[in-house]
NUMARKE-906684 format. One record per residue: residue in one letter; y, z, x of N, C-alpha, C, CB in turn. Coordinates in steps of 0.02 Angstrom, whole numbers, plus 50000, padded with zeros to 5 digits. Glycine has a CB too. Layout:
<nodes>
AYZXYZXYZXYZX...
</nodes>
This chain:
<nodes>
M488694840950277489104847050276488664853050295489434848150207D488924857350339488514863050359488584868850309488714865350430A488154873950319488134879550272488784883450269487554884150289L489104884450328489724888250330490274884650293489934889550403A490294878050299490804874150262490694874850186490784866750282L490064874750165489914875750094490134882650071489164874750080Y490024887650113490244894450095490994894750088490004899550148R491354891650135492084891850132492354888450070492374888450194Q491974883750042492194880349981491994884149918491894873349978G491674889949927491454893849869490814891449838491994893949818R490464886949871489834884249845489254888649871489734876749866Y489234894749846488794899849875488054898349868488944906449843P487814896049809487084894649805486864889249855486904892349734E487254883949861487084878649909487124881249981487544872549900A487644885249994487734888050062487144892350080488384892050067F486914896650033486344901050048485714896950060486234905949991S485594892050017484984888150023484954884650091484954882949967L485514881550111485524877950174485484882750233486154873550180A485864888250230485854893150285485164896250293486384898550273H484834897650237484164900550240483664895750273483914902350170R483724889250256483264884350285483394883550360483344877550250Q484034884050380484214882850450484204889150492484894879550454G484034894850461484004901050498484684903850518483604900150559E485204902350479485884904950494485984911350454486434899550476A485784916850484485754923150447486444925350423485454928550491K486954924950466487614927450446487894923650387488104927050505T487844917050388488094913050332487694914450269488074905550349A487034915350276486634917050217486854923650187485884917350237V487004928550230487244935050205487914934350169487314940050264L488374930550199489034929550168488954926350100489484925250213A488514921450095488404918050031488114922749979487934911950040L487634926949999487344931849953487874936849929486764935549986L488304939149975488844943649954489314940249907489224946250015G489464933749919489884929949874489574929349805490014923149902L488914929149801488554928749737488464935549704487874925549747G488674940849739488594947449711487894950349720488764947349639K487484947149760486794949449771486794954149832486304943449782V487054960049822487174964749877486514967249907487594970549854A486034968949864485404971749889485034966549931484954973949830E485044960249909484724954949948485074953950015484714948249909A485744954150014486124953450076485964959150124486884953350061Q485914965250097485764971050139485064970450170485824977550098H484594968150130483904967250156483894962150213483434964950099L484264956650204484284951450256484624954050319484654945250230L485154958050311485504960850368485054965750407486134964450346E484664969650371484224974450404483684970950444483914979250353A483484964950420482964961150456483244957050514482604956450407W483894955750512484214951450563484314955450627484904948650537Q484084952950683484164956250748484504951450797483474958650776P485164950750792485514946050836485514948350909486234944950812Q485584943650954485574945151025486274945951054485204939751063G486744941751031487414941951059487814947951036487784935651041R488274950251078488684956151063489104955151000489134957851123E489414949350994489844948250937489444947850872490244941750946D488854944650874488434944450815488184951350796487834939750826Q488024955450846487824962250832488384966150797487614965850896A488994965250822489564968650792489684966350720490204967450834E489634959750709489764957150642489214959150594489834949550644R488604959950618488064962550576488234969550552487384962550615L488484973750597488674980550577489234980450524488904984550638A489734976050535490284975650488490044973650419490814970650513L489584968750416489324966450352488874971550319488944959850360L488484975250359488104980850331488564986050299487674984250386G489134987350332489624991950304489914989350239490174993250353F490064982850238490354980050177489854980150120490584972850190A489214978950135488704979450082488684986550054488014977450110A488754991550098488774998550075489374999750030488785003450135F489944996850049490554997550009490454994549940491154994250044R490124988849937490004985649872489544989949828489684978749882Q489224994849858488814999649821489165006449816488125000449854D489845006249822490265012149813490165017549866490155015149745D489995015449927489905020149983490435018850035489175019550014L491045021350022491605020150068491515023550135492245022550037P491265029850139491175032950205490725028850252490885039950198T490185026050225489745021950267490095015550289489095020150229Y490495012750244490885006750262491345008250320491285004150201R491705013750316492175015550369491805016850435492595021650349R491245020250431490865021850492490605015550526490275026650476L490305011050487490015004950516490554999950536489535001750466A491094999550499491644995050518491954997150585492184994750463L492025003750594492285006250658491795004850715492425013850653A491155006050704490655004550755490654997150773489955006750732A490744992950722490764985650734491354983850778490784981850668A491944986350761492544984650798492544987650868493164986850761Q492204993250876492134996150943491674991950987491875003350939T491184988650955490714984350992491044977851014490104982950949A491414974750968491764968450984492314967450933491274962350985Q492894965250958493464963950914493484956450897494144966250946T493194954750840493224947850815493634947850752492504944950802P493854942050729494224942050665493844945450609494384934850645L493174944450606492794947450552492744955050559492104944450549T492614957650620492564964950627493244968250617492284966750697L493784965150641494444967950630494644967750557494974964250672Y494444962350522494574961750450494254967550413494314955050423H493614968950427493274974250391493524981150412492524973750401L493714981850475494014988250496494654989350456494154988250572G495074984250451495704984850415495604986450341496104978650422L495104983250311494964984550240494694991550228494474979450213S494314994050275493975000450265494435006450273493385001050312L494965005650312495405011250328495955012050276495705010450397P496285017950273496885018450232497395013250255497185025650237P497825010950210498265005250226498695006150288498695003750169R498955012250299499375013350357498995012250422499665020450356D498355014250422497945013650482497615006750488497415019050482G497505003450431497154997050432497594991050441496774996350371L498244991850431498704986150433498664982350500499414988450420L498674985950555498684982750620498054978550631498754987950676A497484981050611496854977350619496874970750581496264981550596L497154970950520497204964850480497694959850512497414966550408Q498254962450537498744958050570498434954650631499364962050591E498064958450671497754955650731497214950550711497454961150774A496834951950659496324947250636496644940650615495924950250578L497204940950579497534934850558497814931050617498094936350508H498114934650666498384931450725497824927550762498704936550773R497244930550765496684927250800496454921050763496104932150809L496414921450697496214915650659496724909950666496134917450585Q497364911850666497884906750675497844903550744498584909750664A497714907650796497654905050864497054900450871497604910850914Q496524901850831495924897650834495974891550788495314901850814A496544890950753496624885550703496044885650654496664878550738A495874891650630495324892550583495484888950518495194900050570P494974887150479495094883750414495574887850370494434882650378P495984884450331496474887950288496154893150243496844882950246V495544891850218495234896650172495114903350207494574893850145E494954903350271494854909650307495514913150319494494908350374Q496024909350338496684912350347496954915150282497184907250376A496804911750226497044914050160496734920850143496864908850106R496104921750160495774928150146496134933850183495024927950166L496324932650245496684937750282497384938850255496734935850356A497724933350236498394934050207498374938050143498704927050195Y497864936850102497784940650040497664948050054497204937749997A497234949450103497104956450121497744959850145496564956750176L498154956250183498794959050206499264960150147499124954450258A499274955550100499694956450040499494962750003499644950349994R498854963749993498614969649957498784976049995497854969249944T498694975850061498824981750102499564983550102498584980650174L499994978550112500714979750112500964982050043501094973450134R500654979449991500834981749924500674989149916500474977649870R500094991249941499914998349937500375002749980499184999349958L500694999650029501195003350069501885003250038501225000450139G501964999849982502614999349950503084994449984502935005949947R502814990050026503224985150062503144978450025503014984450138W503464978149966503324972849919503574966049941503614974549853A504154965649972504414959249994503954956050046505124959950022E503714960150094503244957450144502584955550112503124962750199A502364959650064501734958050030501784951449993501564963649980L502364950249961502454943949925502414937949972503134943949889S502694938650032502654933150080501934931350097503034934950145Y501524936450108500814935050125500434932450065500484941450152A500594934950004500254932349945500414924949935500464936349883S501034923049946501224916049939500874911749993501984915249944L500814914550053500454910950106499724909850086500494914850173A499414914950057498714914350036498644908949983498454920950009V499104908749935499064903849880499154896749908499604905249827L499604895949956499704889249985499084886950022500314889350033Q498734891550054498154889650094497524888850052498044894650148D497484892649998496884892449956497064895149887496284896649988P497244890949839497504893249774496974896349729497824887549738Q496654901649754496164905249713496514909349659495724909749757P496174910549602496494914349548496744921349570496014915149491H496334924949608496544931749627497164931549672495974935349664Y497214926549715497794925949758498424924649717497694920449811R498354920049669498934918349627499144924349583498774912249583L498654928049557498824933849516499164939249557498184936649482E498954940049619499294944749663500014942549675498924945449730E500114936049686500794933549696501214934649633500774926049713L500934933549574501304934649512501484942049503500884932249452T501024946449522501164953649517501754955549562500544957849536L501754953049622502294954749669502944951449649502104952649740L502914945549619503524942449592503804946749535503374935249566A503354949849496503584954249443503924960449472503004956349398Y503674962949528503964968849559504634967449592503494971649610T504664962149630505234961549675505534954549676505034963349745G505274949849636505534943049636506134942249591504994938249615E506374936149587506964934749546506794930149487507504931549588E506174927749485505974923249431505964927049365505294920049445P506224924249311506234927849246505524929849225506544923449192L505464935849197504814938349178504454933949127504884945349150P504814931049077504454926649030504134920649065504934924148977N504434918349120504134912749157503484914949190504624910149210L503464921149213502844923649243502294924249190502964930449276E502484926349130502004926849075501704920049058502334929949013K502104914949062501864908249044501324905749092502444903249044A501284908749151500774906649200500094909849187501004908449270L500044914549139499434918549132498884915349089499614924949103P499024911349037498484909048993497864906149028498744903848947P497934901949079497314899449111496884905049141497494894449166F497214910249165496834915849195496514920249141497284920049239L496864920849083496584924749028495954921549000497104925648973A495894914949008495304911348983494804909749038495524904948949H494914912549097494484910949154493774913549143494774913849220P493254909849167492564912249157492394918549196492084906849176A492734919949251492574925849292492874932149260492844924949364P492464937249246492724943449215493274946749256492164948349204S493204946649323493704950049364494384946649359493474950149437V494384939949351495024936349343495324937949275494914928749350R494914937949222495174939549155495454946649154494624938749102Y495114951249187495344958149188496024958749223494824962649224Y496094955549281496724955849318497294952749276496664952249386A497134947049243497644943749203497854948049143497384936949178L497384951449111497554956049057497984961749082496914958849024W497794964549139498194969949168498904967649183497864972549233L498974961649211499634959149228500034957549165499584952949272S499694955149113500034953849049500324960249021499554950648999L499934965649025500174972149001500754974649043499604977249001L500714973649109501254975649154501904972049136501054974249227L501864965449126502464961549111502754963549044502304954049112Q502324964948995502574967148930502924973948937502004967648879G502634978348976502944984848987503604984449022502484989249026M503674979849069504304978949104504844976349057504224974149162Q504634972949004505124970448954505194975148894504914963548931G504884981148900504984986248850504574985448787505684986548831A504064981148788503684979948727502944979048742503954973848690P502604984248769501874983548782501494983148716501624989548824D501034978448712500644977348651500084982448648500354970148649P500084986948598499554992048595498854989048586499694996748538D498804983048558498154979948550497844978048617498204973848505L498264977148668498004975348733497644981048767498554972748777L497824987248749497524993048783496774993448772497854999448758P496524993248710495794993248702495464986948730495604993948629T495824981248726495544975048754495444975748830496004969048739L495944978448863495894979448935495344984448951496564981848964L495284989648909494774994748920494074991648918494825000248868H493954987048872493294983848867493144979348926493254979848802Q493674977048961493584972749019493524976749084494154967849024T493674983249080493724987249141493044988949169494114993649128P492894987149232492284989449264492324997049272492164985949333H491765000549263491755007949266492115010749327491045010449265P491975008549388492295011749446493045010949447492005008949510H493325006149408494045004849411494445009049362494164997549398L494115012949319494475016549268495045020849295493995020949230P494945025049347495505029149371496075025049400495265034049423Y495935019049425496455015049458496985012649409496135009149494D496805011849346497285009349297497605014949255496945004549251L497325020849258497555026149213498305027749219497155032349224P498585028449280499295030249283499745025149246499525030749355L499615018749257500035013649223499935013949148499875006649249R499315014749125499185014949053499545020849021498425015449038V499535026549055499875032449028500625031149023499735038649072L500925028349076501645027149076501835022149021501865024449143L501425017149009501595012048960501555014648888501135006048967F501075019048874500945020748804501055028148788500245018948786Q501305031948837501415039048825501895040348767501685042448888A502385035948759502895037048707502685034348639503545033648728Q502085031548634501855028848570501355033648539501535021848579P501555037348487501095042348457500425039548436501425045548398S500415033248413499785030348390499285029448446499925023648357Q499525029348509499075028248566498855034748600499405023848617Q499125040448577498955046748609498215048448606499355052348578P497885047548548497165049048547496755044948597496885047948477L496935038448604496565034248651496695036248723496745026848641L497325037948739497485040148807497105046648823498245041148815A497105051248775496755057548787496005056348797496865062448728R495725051548759495015050048766494875046948834494785045248710L495325042648857495245039548923495235044848978495795034348936L495695049648973495735054849025495105059149024496355059149014R494865060748963494245064748959493655060948988494105066748886A493625054448972493075050348998493085049949074493105043348967A493685049349102493735049049175493525055549207494455047249196R493695061149175493485067649202492735068549199493835073349163A492425065349149491695066049141491305061849191491505064049071Q491655057249226491325052949275491685053549342491305045449250P491675059449372492085060549432491825056349491492075067949451S492305054449532492145050649593492085055449652492685045249607R491685053449701491635057449763492215056049810490975055949798E492585050549798493105048449845493775051549828493155040849845P494185053149879494825056449867495315052249826495145058249933L495325045549837495835041549803495745041449727495815034449829P495155039949700495085040249627495235047249599494385038149606Q495055052349637495205059149614495965060149609494895064349663A496325057749659497055058449659497375054449603497355056349727L497115048549590497385044349536497275047649468497065037349538L496715050749460496595054349397497075060249390495865056749393L497175063949444497675069449442498365066849425497695073149509L498545061149455499195058149440499245056349366499315051949483A498725053149340498735051149269498795057349224498105047149251E498435062649241498485068949202499195071749206497975074149229G499495071549266500165074049273500675070049234500355074249345L500605063449235501065059149197500975060249122500945051749214Y500345061449101500215062449030500545068949006499455062849017R500565073949049500855080349030501605080849044500495085949065Y501875076149081502595076149096502985075549030502775070349144P503535079249021503905083549069503725090949062504645082749059Q503135092549037502945099649030502845102649099502295100348987P502965109249106502905112549172502225111649205503055119949165E501685111249165501015110649195500915104049231500485111549142A501365099249220501305092749254501415093649330501805087749226R501825098449349502015099149419501415100149465502505105049427L500975104749448500395106249492499945100149498499995112149464L499845096449444499425090549446499735085149491499315087749376L500385084149484500725079149526500725081249599501445078149502E500855087649612500855090149681500165089349713501075097449683E499635090649674498955090149701498765082849716498455093149652S499035078249677498865071149688499235068249748499035067149626F499815071049765500275067649811500015066749882500905071449813P499705071749914499505070749984499035064849994499175077050010T498545064049950498085058349957498435051749943497485059149910L498845051649891499205045449874499685043349929499585046249808E499995048249962500465046750016500115043050072500785053250043I499475044650084499095041450138498775034950114498555046150164E498495035050054498075029550030498435024349988497515032249991W498985026349953499265021549905499985023649890498845021249840A500455021349932501155023249924501445020749858501565020549982E501185015249832501415012649768501335017949713501025006249749E500765021349712500655026649663500985033049684499905027749652A501045034249749501405040249773502135040049749501385040749850L502425034049743503105033449718503155036449648503335026049717R502655034949605502665037749537502635045449539502075035049495A502195048049582502135055349587502785058449613501555057249633A503065055449666503685058149696504265057849647503855054349760A504315052449610504865051649563504835056849507504865044549533H504235058049481504185062849426504255069949450503515061949390L504015071349511504135078049540504885079249551503745078849606S505225074249578505945074849590506325076049525506215068649626A506115072449473506445073249408506335080349381506185067949358L505725082949388505585089749365506015094849402504845091449375E506165093449465506565098049506507315096649501506345097649578G507495091249466508205089349461508495087049527508595095149436Q508065084349571508285082249638508255074649643507845085549692P508675071649687508635064449698507975062649732509225062049740L507765056549723507145054149753507225053949829506955047149726P506755056949867506825057049941506605050449971506415062749971E506785049450034506525043750073505815045250095506985042250134P505395040250103505545033050099505505030250028505075029250143Y505365034749979505255032249911505895029849879504945037749869R506465032449901507095030049874507205022649891507685034349900S507095020949954507165013949975506635009549941507115013250052M506035012249933505495008649900505705006949828504845012849901A505985011949793506185010849724506755005949718506385017449692R507225006249766507795001649763507574994449774508315003549815S507014993449808506784986649822506454983449762506314986649880L506314987349709506034984649647506574981449605505674990149607R506394976249568506874973649519506984979049465506624966849488P507564979149433507724984549385507194985449330508394983249353E506924979849305506434980449251505804984049274506254973549223A505634983249338505024986349364505104993849375504814982949429R505724995949387505825003049402505615007549345506555004349419A505665005049283505485009149226504745011049226505645005449161L504335007249263503615008749267503455013649323503225002349276F503975015849358503875020449414504315026749406504035017049480L504915025949380505405031349381505545033949311506065028949413P505525040549301505725043349235506475042849225505495050649229T506675042649163507385041949147507785047949170507485040949072E507455053749177507805059849198507965060049272507405065949179L507685055449311507795055449383508525053949399507335050349418P508835057849444509525056249464509585049049489509765061049520S510165046149480510275039049496510105037449568510995037149482L509835031449578509685029049645510315026849682509185023249642T510845025649644511475023349675511855029349702511905019449624P511965029749767512325035449796513055035349777512255035649872T513345041349773514065041749758514475039049815514265048949742T514225039849876514555037049936514195030649955514555042149995P514555025049969514225018849989513765020050049514745013550006Y513185016850047512675017950099512535011350134512015020850068L512645011250199512555005250240511855005250270513095004850296E511465000250254510784999450281510794994250336510274997450225T510644996450396510684992050454510034991450493511234994350501L509554996050481508944996350521508414991850490508695003650527G508344985950518507904980950490508204977350431507264984050471K508804979150413509144976150354509874974950372509094980850292A510244972450323510964971350332511284971050263511104964850373Q511424976950235511734977050169512084983650157511204975950114L512614983350117512984989250096512904989850021513744988950117Q512584995250000512454996049929513114996149890512065002449915G513104992149837513694991649795514164986049816514064998049795F514034982949874514454977449899514004971649919514904979849960P513694968249871513184963149887513474956949920512814961149825N514124955849915514414949649939514754950150008514904947049890L514654955750042514964956350108514644951450157514894963550133R515064948350197514824943650247514484947350305515414939350273P514024944050340513704947250398514204950050449513234942450432R514754946250460515254948650508515584955050484515774943150521S515694955550418515994961650391515524967650400516154960750317L514864966450392514384971850403514374973950477513684969650380E514424969150521514464970750593515084974950607514474964350636L515644972950578516274976450590516234983650563516854972750557L515954984550503515884991250475515434995550520515594990950404T514894992650545514434996350588514794998750652513824992050607L515184994350682515544996150743516075001450729515874990050774L516425000850673516935005950657516605012750645517335003750594L516015012750614515655019050603515405021950669515075017950555A515235017450717514995019750782515555022950823514685013950821Y516185021750805516765024550840517195028350789517185018950876P516955034050764517335037550712518015039950735516935043550688E518105040750801518755042950826519245037250832518675046350893G519005031050822519435025250826519295021050888520165027350826I519495014650886519375010050940519955005050943518685006250931T520175003351003520734998751010520544991750987520984998551084G521054987850970520934981050948520594976851001521574977750926E520804977651063520514973751118519764975451126520884975151183A519604981951125518904984051133518484981751073518854991651141L518764982151013518394980150953518254972650954518784982050890A518734968650976518624961450981518074959851031519274957951001Q518054963551086517534962451136516844964451109517684966351199E516824969551066516194971851038515944967050984516264978951009L516404963650950516224959650892516074952350908516774959950840Y516404949650960516344942450974516114941351046517024938850961P515664936551057515464934851125516064932951168514964929151125Q516534929351138517174927851170517714931251129517304920151175P518034936551155518514940351116519014935851078518904945151161N519104937251014519524933150971519944937750927519094928250927P520524939950953520944944750915521154942150847521564946450955Q521304935550842521524932850778520964933050726521774925750786A520354931350747519784931650702519654938850680519164928650735L519764943550726519664950650709520164952750655519744955050771K520794950650662521294952450611521094949650543521984949850631T520834943450543520624940450480520044944350448520404933150492E519584946550491519004950250465519214957050439518474951150520L519684960250473519934966650449520304965850383520394969850501C520664960350376521004958950313520504958250256521424952550319R519944954850269519424954050218519144960950197518854949550243L519034965350246518784971950230519274975750185518644975950294R519904975450202520414978950162520454976150092521104978550197Q520354969550086520364966450019519774968849976520344958850025Q519234970950010518654973649974518744981049955518024972850016G519314983949976519454990849958519334995950013519054992649900F519174993650073519054998250129519714999850163518554995350180E519805006250178520425008450211520305008850286520665015450183V520665004750324520595004550397521275005450429520264997850419L521345010750469521965011950506522005007250566522015019250528S522605006050590522705002050650522945006550707523214996350637R522835004150768523085007250830522935014750836523835006150836P522335016650848521735012550853521445011150783521205016050897Y520985006350782520665004750719520175010350702520304997850722Q520225012850640519815018550619519665017750544520175025350634L519025018350526518825017750456518915024550421518075015450450L519315024550368519445030650331519025031150268520175031150313T518785025450242518375025550181517705028950197518265018250155P517505033950158516855037350172516265032450161516775043550126I515865031850212515255027650208514705031350246515385020450238E514115031550216513525034050252513135028150279513075038450205A512765029250332512395023750364511735026450390512805020550421D511225022250385510555024350407510535025550483510035019250388F510895021450522510855022450594511195028950616511175016550631L511705031050577512025037550592511555043250574512685038250555K511205042550517510725047750498510155048250549510435046250428L509945042450576509425042450627509655046150689509225035250645Q510265044650711510525048050771510595055550759511195045150791E510795057450699510845064450682510155067850682511175065350612A509655064350656508975067050656508725068050727508505062350618L508875063450772508665064250841509015070150874508805057850881E509655070950859510025076650888509725083350865510765076250868Q509435083350804509155089450776508395089950789509295089850701N508145085450832507435085350850506985084250790507235091850885Q507215080350741506825078650682506545071550692507255079150616L506045071050736505775064550754505455061050694505275065250810H505095064850653504765061750594505285058450549504365067150555Q505835062050537506365059250494506685053150526506895064550479A506785053350592507075047650627506635041450621507195049250700L505975042350628505515036750624505475034050553504825038850648A505535038450503505545036150434506155031850420505525042150386L506715033650451507335029750442507305023050479507935033750466Y506945022850534506935016850576506465011650545506725018450648Q506745006850510506355001550478506374995050518506615000250408G506694995150576506734989150617507374989150657506694982850574P507474984050698508074983750741508724983850702508054977650785L509234986550732509904986850702510174979850690510394990850748L510364978450627510634971850608510264966350646511404971450622P509624965150630509184961150672509424954250689508524960550640R509854951250648510074944350662510744944050699510134940550597S511034949850710511704949950741511664948550816512034956750729Q512154944650840512224943350911512884946150938512174935850925A513204950250898513824953350922513674957850981514164957350865P514064957351036513904961351096513844968751083514434960151149G514304971551045514284978751031513674980750990514904980850996I513464976450944512874977850904512244977650947512804972850845E512214972750992511634972251037511574978451081511684965951080V512144980951106512124987051148511894992951106512824988451178L512164993751047511984999251003511254998850982512444999450941R511024992650969510314991550950509854993951006510194984050935N510014991951068509604993951125509625001451136509824990251188Q510205004451126510265011751135509815015451086510995013951125I509815013251023509405016550972508665015850989509545013550902E508465009751009507765008651026507555012951086507635001351041E507985013351137507815017251197507775024651181508325015951252Q508235027051138508215034151118507545035651084508795035851072L507345031451037506715032551002506125032051049506645027450946K506125027151094505575026351140505495032451185505675020051183R506055035051210506015040951254505705046851216506715042751281R505925047751153505685053451115504935052951100506065054051049V504705047051080503995046451062503555046651125503865039951023L503805043851181503415044051242503365051151271503715039451294D503865055251257503855062151280503475066751233504565064751289H503315064251173502995068551123502245068751136503145065851051P501935074651132501215075151148500765071951095501015082351156D500995071551033500595068750979500655061050980500825071550910P500095057350978500135050050979500385047050913499465047150996E500415050950859500595048150794501295045050794500555053550740P501815048550820502485045350822502475039050865502995050250850L502105039050918502055033050961501735027250922501645034651024Y501225028750883500895023550843501375020650791500275026450807Q501765025050759502245022750709502765018150739502575028750675L503035020050797503565016050827503285009450854503915019950882A502695009650883502395003550909502314998350855501715005050942Q502125000450795502054995650740502724992550721501754999150679K503264996350731503924993650714504234989650771504394999350695L503964990450831504174986450889503554982950917504534990850944P503284978050880502624975350897502594971550963502404970750842D503164969750992503154965951055503304970251116503664960451051D503334976851107503504981351163502864983451198503894987451138L502694980151253502064981451288502034988551314501984976451346T502604991351336502604998151362502335003151310503315000251384L502555002351248502335006851195501585006051182502725005551131W501354999851180500654998651164500195001051220500534991251150E500395000151282499975002551337499965010151338500244999851405A500525013351323500545020651320500105023151263501265023151311L500135019551206499735021451148498985020851164499905017151088L498805015751200498105014651218497855020451261498025007951255Q498285023151304498085028751347498045035351307498585029551404R498455035851254498485042151217497935042751163499165042851184L497765037151131497295037551075496585038851101497305031051034P496225043451071495525044251089495125037951071495215050451053A494625036451110494225030351098493895030451030493695029551152Q493775036351002493445036850937493945036450879493045043150933D494585036250894495085035450840494965028750805495815035950868P494935028650739494785022350704495315016950716494735023550630R495895018750740496415013750754496345010750824497105016850747Y495935013750866495885011750936495695004350945495385016150972P495175001850910494984994750922495554989850908494394992950879A495934991050854496484986550838497044987150890496754987950767V497184993350912497704994250963497494990851028497825001850976L496854991451046496594988251106496674980651101495854990051116A496484977851044496544970551035497264968251038496224968450968W497704972151006498424970251006498714970651076498814974850957A498564976051111498844977051178498594971551226498664983951206R497954969751221497694964451264498024957851249496934963851254G498124956251185498464950051167499174949851192498454948951092L499524955551186500214955851209500254955351285500544962451186S499784958651319499774958251392499654951151416499224962851420A499224947451381499094940451400499714936151393498524937651357Q500134937751344500754933851334501244935051392501074935751268Y501224940951422501704942651474501474940251543501804950151477R500864937951548500624935551614500944928951633499864934751613
</nodes>
């Protein structure tokens, strides 16, 4: 067995010994990092002088990662970018994706995983990328997608951290009963690795809080397991769980004072501490400034925590939760919402039914509507002045079927929707995301339109009228972002239309070469171009 295979199996001491004897510097470095011997890994990297371009790039990426392990994020970002600019390999793209804020790093991680899959790389390597994507998507508040990648990681390599991430996401957005998730924790609570025990304790506290009964004895236990740099990362959840328990107030206050006494140089821990302070003081007026100050960094770095800040700010103002945080909150299971949303927040359920069609297919409050009924509602909303039966049948069915249309209209009326005939016109008030998007475009609110656009209109629909409307919406958005001087809207839309070569080539021309997203965009555009040849 070679040294790299030993490393992939987690047999780090043997991997290092063999790699060192055989002069395999990169594998020796990876093994040392796996053993936590960061200084030794850094020394070996500084002595290593590879000749090939890809090895040179990967040396830079690993030097950056060693700096990160010593709490130097700026150096990690600088070296990871230099590495990916030198050569786009799965390893350099992986570290670029990890080093950047999640919105900017997601594409690099996706491209790294695509390359590993194309190379039929060992499952353990693909699992590492899937886990990184799960963590990144979770920080973006895209929990259902994150859960998919966490489950993929567990299937490929059932490591404790991967399984605990999957359990966390199941708690957020899954359907499995919470007590069943708790039953999976004992082996992790007794695990020899401190980081695994810490994560399992944190998740145990989370699950108890979701069921309304957090154990106060777990708070000091978790505190004793907490590595110093991680203190600010847990504070917001701890405050939310125990703020209402008078017996825990002295400990919470002590935790906040201790965190202030050990300030971080990085913006994210600073923002998390501000958030925790704001939550601790909520609903007092002084909470507002703390929450407002935390929000800009959290919005960029950690949307999961930004949701907590946005929800408590909205409650203080007596306003409904704005998008995209409203959709983010609705995607949580009800028990999880209590850990993000204050009870004073206006209801997430709109008074007017809301039809979600962009990347989705659901009408809030009507979970049992058939896909054809959702298509029919979308078409009726697209023609507010009314549409003839013949035209509606042509829009709904590949082969016009008037009788089937009458049956579908009957089903809608049975659900309580009022539909006039001759022409067919929907009278029941319904709001829809695609209508809001079109309104935003008419008002030149491109940022709002892009926030609403979560994917193609009714993505699984093959109804002729839906396909036409879907293409119209995409073309409208494409024209606007291509005409816009700022590359940011173009970057946002390209990520939502990942197979559109025109957008990616335009983005490649617009982004400066020094933009940290450029290497991943270059790799993605080249891969897409190769597919079209």
